[in-house]
KEFIPA-965944 format. One record per residue (C-alpha): x, y, z; residue number from 1. Coordinates in Angstrom, 1 decimal. Layout:
! KEFIPA-965944
+--------+--------+--------+-------+
!   east !  north !     up ! nukol !
+--------+--------+--------+-------+
!      X !      Y !      Z !   NUM !
...
+--------+--------+--------+-------+
***
This chain:
! KEFIPA-965944
+--------+--------+--------+-------+
!   east !  north !     up ! nukol !
+--------+--------+--------+-------+
!   20.9 !  -49.2 !  -20.3 !     1 !
!   23.7 !  -47.0 !  -18.9 !     2 !
!   22.2 !  -44.1 !  -20.7 !     3 !
!   18.8 !  -44.7 !  -19.1 !     4 !
!   20.5 !  -44.9 !  -15.7 !     5 !
!   22.3 !  -41.6 !  -16.3 !     6 !
!   19.0 !  -39.9 !  -17.4 !     7 !
!   17.2 !  -41.3 !  -14.3 !     8 !
!   20.1 !  -40.0 !  -12.0 !     9 !
!   19.8 !  -36.5 !  -13.6 !    10 !
!   16.0 !  -36.5 !  -13.1 !    11 !
!   16.4 !  -37.6 !   -9.5 !    12 !
!   19.0 !  -35.0 !   -8.9 !    13 !
!   16.7 !  -32.3 !  -10.4 !    14 !
!   13.8 !  -33.4 !   -8.2 !    15 !
!   16.0 !  -33.3 !   -5.1 !    16 !
!   17.2 !  -29.8 !   -6.0 !    17 !
!   13.7 !  -28.6 !   -6.7 !    18 !
!   12.5 !  -30.1 !   -3.4 !    19 !
!   15.4 !  -28.4 !   -1.5 !    20 !
!   14.5 !  -25.1 !   -3.1 !    21 !
!   10.8 !  -25.4 !   -2.1 !    22 !
!   11.8 !  -26.4 !    1.5 !    23 !
!   14.3 !  -23.4 !    1.6 !    24 !
!   11.7 !  -20.9 !    0.4 !    25 !
!    9.1 !  -22.3 !    2.9 !    26 !
!   11.6 !  -22.0 !    5.7 !    27 !
!   12.5 !  -18.4 !    4.8 !    28 !
!    8.9 !  -17.4 !    4.6 !    29 !
!    8.1 !  -19.0 !    8.0 !    30 !
!   11.3 !  -17.6 !    9.6 !    31 !
!   10.6 !  -14.2 !    8.3 !    32 !
!    7.0 !  -14.3 !    9.6 !    33 !
!    8.2 !  -15.4 !   13.0 !    34 !
!   10.9 !  -12.7 !   13.2 !    35 !
!    8.7 !  -10.0 !   11.7 !    36 !
!    8.2 !   -7.2 !   14.2 !    37 !
!    6.0 !   -4.2 !   14.5 !    38 !
!    7.4 !   -1.2 !   12.5 !    39 !
!    6.6 !    2.3 !   11.4 !    40 !
!    8.6 !    3.9 !    8.6 !    41 !
!    8.3 !    7.1 !    6.5 !    42 !
!    9.3 !    7.4 !    2.9 !    43 !
!    8.4 !    9.5 !   -0.1 !    44 !
!    6.9 !    8.7 !   -3.5 !    45 !
!    6.0 !   11.5 !   -6.1 !    46 !
!    6.1 !   14.2 !   -3.5 !    47 !
!    3.8 !   12.3 !   -1.1 !    48 !
!    4.9 !   11.4 !    2.3 !    49 !
!    4.0 !    7.8 !    3.3 !    50 !
!    3.8 !    6.6 !    6.8 !    51 !
!    3.7 !    2.8 !    6.7 !    52 !
!    2.9 !    0.8 !    9.8 !    53 !
!    2.8 !   -2.9 !   10.4 !    54 !
!    1.1 !   -4.4 !   13.5 !    55 !
!    2.1 !   -8.1 !   14.0 !    56 !
!   -0.4 !   -8.9 !   16.7 !    57 !
!   -3.4 !   -7.9 !   14.7 !    58 !
!   -1.7 !   -8.6 !   11.3 !    59 !
!   -2.4 !   -5.4 !    9.4 !    60 !
!   -0.6 !   -2.7 !    7.5 !    61 !
!   -1.7 !    0.9 !    7.7 !    62 !
!   -0.8 !    3.7 !    5.4 !    63 !
!   -1.1 !    7.5 !    5.9 !    64 !
!   -0.4 !    9.2 !    2.6 !    65 !
!   -0.1 !   13.0 !    2.7 !    66 !
!    1.1 !   16.0 !    0.7 !    67 !
!    0.7 !   19.5 !    2.0 !    68 !
!   -2.7 !   19.6 !    3.7 !    69 !
!   -4.1 !   16.6 !    1.8 !    70 !
!   -4.2 !   13.3 !    3.7 !    71 !
!   -5.4 !    9.8 !    2.7 !    72 !
!   -5.4 !    6.6 !    4.7 !    73 !
!   -5.9 !    2.9 !    4.0 !    74 !
!   -5.2 !   -0.5 !    5.6 !    75 !
!   -4.4 !   -4.0 !    4.4 !    76 !
!   -5.5 !   -6.8 !    6.7 !    77 !
!   -4.4 !  -10.4 !    6.9 !    78 !
!   -1.4 !   -9.7 !    4.7 !    79 !
!    2.3 !  -10.5 !    5.2 !    80 !
!    5.1 !   -9.3 !    3.0 !    81 !
!    8.8 !  -10.0 !    3.2 !    82 !
!    9.8 !   -6.4 !    2.5 !    83 !
!    8.9 !   -2.9 !    3.6 !    84 !
!    8.1 !    0.2 !    1.6 !    85 !
!    5.3 !   -1.5 !   -0.3 !    86 !
!    4.3 !    1.5 !   -2.4 !    87 !
!    6.5 !    2.4 !   -5.3 !    88 !
!    4.4 !    5.0 !   -7.2 !    89 !
!    1.4 !    7.3 !   -6.8 !    90 !
!   -0.7 !    8.9 !   -9.6 !    91 !
!   -2.9 !   11.9 !   -8.9 !    92 !
!   -6.3 !   12.7 !  -10.5 !    93 !
!   -8.6 !   15.7 !   -9.9 !    94 !
!  -12.0 !   17.1 !  -10.9 !    95 !
!  -13.6 !   20.3 !   -9.7 !    96 !
!  -14.9 !   18.6 !   -6.5 !    97 !
!  -12.8 !   15.5 !   -6.0 !    98 !
!   -9.2 !   14.4 !   -5.6 !    99 !
!   -8.0 !   10.8 !   -6.0 !   100 !
!   -4.7 !    8.9 !   -6.0 !   101 !
!   -4.0 !    5.6 !   -7.6 !   102 !
!   -1.4 !    3.6 !   -5.7 !   103 !
!    1.0 !    1.3 !   -7.5 !   104 !
!    2.6 !   -1.7 !   -5.7 !   105 !
!    4.1 !   -4.9 !   -6.9 !   106 !
!    3.2 !   -6.5 !   -3.6 !   107 !
!   -0.5 !   -5.7 !   -2.9 !   108 !
!   -3.6 !   -4.3 !   -4.6 !   109 !
!   -4.8 !   -0.9 !   -3.5 !   110 !
!   -8.1 !    0.6 !   -4.4 !   111 !
!   -8.0 !    4.3 !   -5.4 !   112 !
!   -8.2 !    6.7 !   -2.4 !   113 !
!  -10.5 !    9.7 !   -2.8 !   114 !
!  -11.3 !   13.0 !   -1.1 !   115 !
!  -14.0 !   15.7 !   -1.3 !   116 !
!  -14.3 !   18.8 !    0.8 !   117 !
!  -16.1 !   16.8 !    3.4 !   118 !
!  -13.4 !   14.2 !    3.8 !   119 !
!  -12.3 !   10.9 !    2.5 !   120 !
!  -14.9 !    8.8 !    0.6 !   121 !
!  -14.9 !    5.4 !   -1.0 !   122 !
!  -13.9 !    5.2 !   -4.6 !   123 !
!  -17.3 !    3.8 !   -5.3 !   124 !
!  -18.9 !    7.1 !   -4.4 !   125 !
!  -17.0 !    9.3 !   -6.8 !   126 !
!  -18.4 !   10.8 !   -9.9 !   127 !
!  -18.5 !    9.1 !  -13.3 !   128 !
!  -16.1 !   11.8 !  -14.5 !   129 !
!  -13.5 !   10.8 !  -11.9 !   130 !
!  -14.0 !    7.1 !  -12.6 !   131 !
!  -13.3 !    7.7 !  -16.3 !   132 !
!  -10.1 !    9.6 !  -15.4 !   133 !
!   -8.8 !    6.9 !  -13.2 !   134 !
!  -10.0 !    4.0 !  -15.4 !   135 !
!   -9.8 !    1.6 !  -12.5 !   136 !
!  -10.6 !   -2.0 !  -13.4 !   137 !
!  -13.6 !   -2.8 !  -11.1 !   138 !
!  -14.6 !   -6.4 !  -10.9 !   139 !
!  -18.0 !   -7.7 !   -9.8 !   140 !
!  -18.2 !  -10.1 !   -6.9 !   141 !
!  -20.6 !  -13.0 !   -6.5 !   142 !
!  -23.2 !  -14.4 !   -8.8 !   143 !
!  -26.7 !  -13.1 !   -9.2 !   144 !
!  -29.4 !  -15.6 !   -8.4 !   145 !
!  -32.8 !  -13.8 !   -8.4 !   146 !
!  -34.6 !  -16.6 !   -6.7 !   147 !
!  -37.1 !  -16.7 !   -3.8 !   148 !
!  -36.8 !  -19.3 !   -1.0 !   149 !
!  -39.0 !  -19.3 !    2.1 !   150 !
!  -40.4 !  -15.8 !    1.1 !   151 !
!  -36.8 !  -14.5 !    1.0 !   152 !
!  -35.9 !  -12.8 !   -2.3 !   153 !
!  -32.3 !  -13.7 !   -2.9 !   154 !
!  -30.2 !  -11.6 !   -5.3 !   155 !
!  -26.6 !  -12.7 !   -4.5 !   156 !
!  -25.0 !  -15.0 !   -2.0 !   157 !
!  -21.4 !  -14.0 !   -2.7 !   158 !
!  -20.3 !  -17.6 !   -2.1 !   159 !
!  -21.3 !  -17.5 !    1.5 !   160 !
!  -23.7 !  -19.5 !    3.7 !   161 !
!  -26.5 !  -17.5 !    5.2 !   162 !
!  -28.3 !  -18.8 !    8.3 !   163 !
!  -31.6 !  -16.9 !    8.9 !   164 !
!  -33.5 !  -17.5 !   12.1 !   165 !
!  -37.1 !  -18.6 !   11.5 !   166 !
!  -38.2 !  -18.8 !   15.2 !   167 !
!  -37.7 !  -22.6 !   15.5 !   168 !
!  -34.5 !  -23.0 !   13.6 !   169 !
!  -32.7 !  -21.7 !   10.5 !   170 !
!  -33.1 !  -21.3 !    6.8 !   171 !
!  -29.8 !  -22.1 !    5.3 !   172 !
!  -29.2 !  -20.4 !    1.9 !   173 !
!  -26.2 !  -20.5 !   -0.4 !   174 !
!  -25.7 !  -20.5 !   -4.1 !   175 !
!  -26.4 !  -24.2 !   -4.3 !   176 !
!  -28.7 !  -24.9 !   -1.4 !   177 !
!  -31.9 !  -23.7 !    0.2 !   178 !
!  -33.0 !  -25.8 !    3.2 !   179 !
!  -34.6 !  -25.6 !    6.6 !   180 !
!  -32.8 !  -26.7 !    9.8 !   181 !
!  -35.4 !  -27.3 !   12.4 !   182 !
!  -34.3 !  -27.3 !   16.1 !   183 !
!  -37.2 !  -26.4 !   18.3 !   184 !
!  -40.9 !  -27.3 !   18.4 !   185 !
!  -42.0 !  -23.9 !   19.9 !   186 !
!  -41.3 !  -20.5 !   18.4 !   187 !
!  -38.3 !  -18.7 !   19.9 !   188 !
!  -38.6 !  -14.9 !   19.2 !   189 !
!  -35.4 !  -13.7 !   20.8 !   190 !
!  -32.4 !  -16.0 !   20.3 !   191 !
!  -30.1 !  -13.5 !   22.1 !   192 !
!  -27.5 !  -16.0 !   23.2 !   193 !
!  -26.9 !  -17.6 !   19.8 !   194 !
!  -23.3 !  -17.0 !   19.0 !   195 !
!  -21.1 !  -17.5 !   15.9 !   196 !
!  -17.5 !  -18.4 !   16.3 !   197 !
!  -15.7 !  -18.9 !   13.0 !   198 !
!  -17.7 !  -21.6 !   11.1 !   199 !
!  -19.7 !  -22.8 !   14.2 !   200 !
!  -23.1 !  -21.6 !   15.6 !   201 !
!  -23.8 !  -22.1 !   19.3 !   202 !
!  -27.6 !  -22.3 !   20.0 !   203 !
!  -28.7 !  -22.7 !   23.6 !   204 !
!  -31.6 !  -25.1 !   24.3 !   205 !
!  -34.2 !  -22.4 !   24.3 !   206 !
!  -36.9 !  -24.9 !   25.2 !   207 !
!  -35.4 !  -25.3 !   28.7 !   208 !
!  -36.8 !  -23.3 !   31.6 !   209 !
!  -34.7 !  -20.5 !   33.3 !   210 !
!  -31.3 !  -22.0 !   32.5 !   211 !
!  -29.8 !  -24.4 !   29.9 !   212 !
!  -27.2 !  -27.2 !   30.2 !   213 !
!  -27.4 !  -28.3 !   26.6 !   214 !
!  -26.6 !  -26.4 !   23.3 !   215 !
!  -27.0 !  -27.2 !   19.7 !   216 !
!  -24.0 !  -26.8 !   17.4 !   217 !
!  -24.2 !  -26.2 !   13.7 !   218 !
!  -21.3 !  -26.5 !   11.3 !   219 !
!  -22.1 !  -23.6 !    8.9 !   220 !
!  -20.1 !  -25.1 !    6.0 !   221 !
!  -22.3 !  -28.2 !    5.9 !   222 !
!  -25.4 !  -27.5 !    7.9 !   223 !
!  -24.8 !  -30.5 !   10.1 !   224 !
!  -26.6 !  -30.2 !   13.5 !   225 !
!  -25.3 !  -31.8 !   16.7 !   226 !
!  -25.9 !  -31.4 !   20.4 !   227 !
!  -23.6 !  -30.7 !   23.3 !   228 !
!  -24.4 !  -31.5 !   26.9 !   229 !
!  -22.6 !  -28.9 !   29.0 !   230 !
!  -20.9 !  -29.7 !   32.2 !   231 !
!  -22.4 !  -26.5 !   33.7 !   232 !
!  -25.8 !  -24.8 !   33.8 !   233 !
!  -26.1 !  -21.2 !   32.4 !   234 !
!  -29.1 !  -19.0 !   33.1 !   235 !
!  -30.8 !  -17.3 !   30.2 !   236 !
!  -30.3 !  -14.1 !   32.1 !   237 !
!  -26.8 !  -13.9 !   30.6 !   238 !
!  -25.0 !  -11.6 !   28.1 !   239 !
!  -22.4 !  -12.4 !   25.4 !   240 !
!  -19.3 !  -10.2 !   25.9 !   241 !
!  -17.6 !  -11.0 !   22.7 !   242 !
!  -15.4 !  -13.4 !   20.6 !   243 !
!  -11.7 !  -13.7 !   20.7 !   244 !
!   -9.8 !  -16.2 !   18.6 !   245 !
!  -11.7 !  -19.5 !   18.8 !   246 !
!  -13.7 !  -18.7 !   22.0 !   247 !
!  -16.5 !  -16.6 !   23.2 !   248 !
!  -17.1 !  -15.0 !   26.6 !   249 !
!  -20.4 !  -14.9 !   28.4 !   250 !
!  -21.4 !  -13.5 !   31.8 !   251 !
!  -24.2 !  -15.2 !   33.7 !   252 !
!  -25.9 !  -12.4 !   35.5 !   253 !
!  -28.0 !  -14.6 !   37.7 !   254 !
!  -25.1 !  -16.7 !   39.0 !   255 !
!  -22.6 !  -13.8 !   38.7 !   256 !
!  -20.1 !  -16.0 !   36.8 !   257 !
!  -18.2 !  -15.5 !   33.6 !   258 !
!  -17.6 !  -18.4 !   31.2 !   259 !
!  -15.1 !  -18.9 !   28.3 !   260 !
!  -16.6 !  -21.3 !   25.8 !   261 !
!  -14.8 !  -23.1 !   22.9 !   262 !
!  -17.3 !  -24.5 !   20.5 !   263 !
!  -15.0 !  -26.5 !   18.3 !   264 !
!  -13.3 !  -28.3 !   21.2 !   265 !
!  -16.5 !  -28.3 !   23.3 !   266 !
!  -14.8 !  -26.9 !   26.3 !   267 !
!  -16.3 !  -24.5 !   28.9 !   268 !
!  -14.2 !  -22.8 !   31.6 !   269 !
!  -15.2 !  -20.4 !   34.4 !   270 !
!  -13.0 !  -17.3 !   34.2 !   271 !
!  -14.9 !  -15.0 !   36.5 !   272 !
!  -16.8 !  -14.9 !   39.8 !   273 !
!  -18.4 !  -12.5 !   42.2 !   274 !
!  -15.4 !  -12.6 !   44.6 !   275 !
!  -12.6 !  -12.6 !   42.0 !   276 !
!  -14.1 !  -10.5 !   39.2 !   277 !
!  -13.8 !  -11.3 !   35.5 !   278 !
!  -12.1 !  -10.2 !   32.3 !   279 !
!  -13.0 !   -8.3 !   29.1 !   280 !
!  -11.2 !   -7.3 !   26.0 !   281 !
!  -10.4 !   -3.6 !   25.5 !   282 !
!   -7.5 !   -3.5 !   23.1 !   283 !
!   -6.1 !   -6.4 !   25.2 !   284 !
!   -7.6 !   -8.4 !   28.1 !   285 !
!   -8.1 !   -6.5 !   31.3 !   286 !
!   -9.5 !   -7.4 !   34.7 !   287 !
!  -12.8 !   -6.0 !   35.7 !   288 !
!  -15.1 !   -6.3 !   38.7 !   289 !
!  -18.1 !   -8.5 !   38.4 !   290 !
!  -20.3 !   -5.5 !   39.0 !   291 !
!  -18.9 !   -3.8 !   35.9 !   292 !
!  -19.6 !   -7.0 !   33.9 !   293 !
!  -23.2 !   -7.1 !   35.2 !   294 !
!  -24.2 !   -3.5 !   35.1 !   295 !
!  -22.0 !   -1.8 !   32.5 !   296 !
!  -21.5 !   -2.3 !   28.8 !   297 !
!  -18.3 !   -4.4 !   28.7 !   298 !
!  -18.7 !   -5.9 !   25.2 !   299 !
!  -15.3 !   -6.5 !   23.5 !   300 !
!  -13.7 !   -3.5 !   21.7 !   301 !
!  -10.4 !   -3.2 !   19.9 !   302 !
!  -10.3 !   -6.8 !   18.7 !   303 !
!  -10.1 !   -5.4 !   15.1 !   304 !
!   -7.9 !   -2.5 !   14.0 !   305 !
!  -10.9 !   -0.7 !   12.4 !   306 !
!  -14.4 !    0.2 !   13.4 !   307 !
!  -17.6 !    1.1 !   11.5 !   308 !
!  -19.6 !    4.2 !   12.4 !   309 !
!  -23.1 !    5.2 !   11.4 !   310 !
!  -23.4 !    9.0 !   11.3 !   311 !
!  -25.1 !   10.5 !    8.3 !   312 !
!  -24.0 !    7.5 !    6.3 !   313 !
!  -21.7 !    4.5 !    7.0 !   314 !
!  -18.0 !    5.2 !    7.7 !   315 !
!  -15.0 !    3.0 !    8.2 !   316 !
!  -12.9 !    4.3 !   11.0 !   317 !
!   -9.2 !    3.7 !   11.7 !   318 !
!   -7.8 !    5.6 !   14.7 !   319 !
!   -8.7 !    9.3 !   14.0 !   320 !
!   -9.3 !    8.7 !   10.3 !   321 !
!  -12.7 !    8.1 !    8.7 !   322 !
!  -13.8 !    7.1 !    5.2 !   323 !
!  -17.4 !    7.3 !    4.0 !   324 !
!  -18.7 !    4.1 !    2.4 !   325 !
!  -22.3 !    4.8 !    1.7 !   326 !
!  -24.5 !    7.9 !    2.0 !   327 !
!  -27.5 !    6.2 !    3.8 !   328 !
!  -27.7 !    5.1 !    7.4 !   329 !
!  -28.1 !    1.4 !    7.8 !   330 !
!  -30.9 !    0.4 !   10.2 !   331 !
!  -28.8 !   -2.4 !   11.7 !   332 !
!  -25.3 !   -3.7 !   11.5 !   333 !
!  -25.2 !   -7.5 !   11.2 !   334 !
!  -21.5 !   -8.4 !   11.1 !   335 !
!  -18.2 !   -6.9 !   10.0 !   336 !
!  -14.5 !   -7.6 !    9.7 !   337 !
!  -11.5 !   -5.6 !    8.4 !   338 !
!  -12.6 !   -5.9 !    4.7 !   339 !
!  -16.3 !   -6.2 !    4.7 !   340 !
!  -19.5 !   -5.3 !    6.6 !   341 !
!  -23.0 !   -6.7 !    6.4 !   342 !
!  -26.0 !   -4.5 !    7.2 !   343 !
!  -29.7 !   -4.0 !    6.8 !   344 !
!  -31.6 !   -1.2 !    5.3 !   345 !
!  -35.1 !   -1.9 !    6.6 !   346 !
!  -35.9 !   -5.4 !    5.2 !   347 !
!  -33.0 !   -5.6 !    2.7 !   348 !
!  -29.6 !   -7.1 !    3.5 !   349 !
!  -26.4 !   -5.7 !    1.9 !   350 !
!  -22.7 !   -6.3 !    2.0 !   351 !
!  -20.0 !   -3.7 !    1.5 !   352 !
!  -16.6 !   -4.9 !    0.4 !   353 !
!  -13.7 !   -2.4 !    0.2 !   354 !
!  -12.7 !   -3.9 !   -3.1 !   355 !
!  -16.1 !   -4.2 !   -4.7 !   356 !
!  -18.4 !   -1.6 !   -3.0 !   357 !
!  -22.0 !   -2.2 !   -2.0 !   358 !
!  -23.8 !   -5.5 !   -3.0 !   359 !
!  -27.5 !   -6.1 !   -2.5 !   360 !
!  -27.9 !   -9.6 !   -1.2 !   361 !
!  -31.5 !  -10.4 !   -0.2 !   362 !
!  -34.9 !   -9.1 !    1.0 !   363 !
!  -37.1 !  -10.5 !    3.7 !   364 !
!  -40.2 !   -8.7 !    5.0 !   365 !
!  -39.8 !  -10.2 !    8.5 !   366 !
!  -36.6 !   -8.1 !    9.1 !   367 !
!  -38.8 !   -5.0 !    9.3 !   368 !
!  -39.9 !   -6.2 !   12.7 !   369 !
!  -37.2 !   -8.5 !   14.1 !   370 !
!  -33.5 !   -8.6 !   13.1 !   371 !
!  -31.5 !   -9.0 !   16.3 !   372 !
!  -29.5 !  -12.3 !   16.2 !   373 !
!  -31.5 !  -13.3 !   13.1 !   374 !
!  -28.8 !  -13.5 !   10.5 !   375 !
!  -25.5 !  -15.4 !   10.6 !   376 !
!  -23.0 !  -15.6 !    7.7 !   377 !
!  -20.0 !  -17.7 !    6.9 !   378 !
+--------+--------+--------+-------+
***
C-alpha cells in the first residue's frame, strides 16, 4: 500500500513538473512575441551578405541576400521566431543562363532563389538542368478531382471553399461538396458590393431599389446563409474601399458618407461625412476629404508587405524588388495574400503558391464574359 502511494506521489510530481514546464514555455513564447520589436541586421554566410528585417506590425521577415552584383530577395509572412539570424548556410548552383541559391535554416523553410539575365524568377520557372542540380524536394498541393459541377470543370480545390456567383446566388464547391445557395429570384449581373472578410461573405439585398438596408451573410466554412437588417440605409451608388482586420470600409457616393462594417459582430459605424471627410488606408490610416473618396481611387494600399504586378508576366513585388512567377499575363486577379495569388487566364482559374508553383483549379465558360466579383475563396 505504501509502495503504491509513493508511486502515485512520484507520478503526480512528474505531472506537476511537466505542467510547469509547459506553462513556462508558453509564457516565454508569449512574452517574447509581446516584446519582439522591429529590427534590421546584417550578417554573412558563405561570402553572401544577408540583410534580415522583421516587421512586427505586418508580421513578416524580409531577406536581401547579395554577393558582388548579385542580389536575391525573399519574405516569410505570418511567422514568428525566438531568435535572429535565421539563415545559417547558403549553397550556390549555376548553369549557363541561371544562378540559384539554396538556403539552409533550422527555423524556416526557404524555396530556392533564382536569377537570370532578366532578373529574379521563381524556382518553378528554371530549366530542368537547374532543377536536377538543386534536387529540391517539391511537393504537390491539393487533390485532383476531375469532376464537373454546374458546367464548371473542377481539377483541384486545394482544400478550399469556392463560391462562384451564378446571378441569383452562389455555387459552393469544395473537395466534398457541390451545392447551390440561392438568394435572389431575379438575376443580378453585377454584384459589385459583395465583400469577403475572412470567412464571411457580405451580400447586399440586390432586389431592393436604389438603396439597401438588409444584407445576407454567408459563413464560407459551412455555407450557412443568414440575413442582417442594417440600422442604416446604403445606396447602391457606393464603392468598397478595402478590408482591414475584421472590417471593411465603404463610401456611399449618393449620401456622401463613409461606413465601417464588421460582419462577424454585425456592427456598422459611420466614419466619414461631407463636412468632416473620411479615412483610407495607405500604409496606415490617413484622413482624406470626402471629395477624394468620391472622385479619386482611394482603395486601400499597403495593407500587405507585398504586391503583385502584371507586366509581360506575373510578378511578386516587395519594395523595389520583383520576382517573376509566370510568363503569361493573367486576364484578371481574383484574390491574393503574402503567400498565394488566384487569377484567371480567360475562363480558367489558377492559384500560384510560392511553395508549390502554379496550380490549375477549374474552368467555367461564363468567366469569358463576366468575372468581376464572381469568385470568392476561403
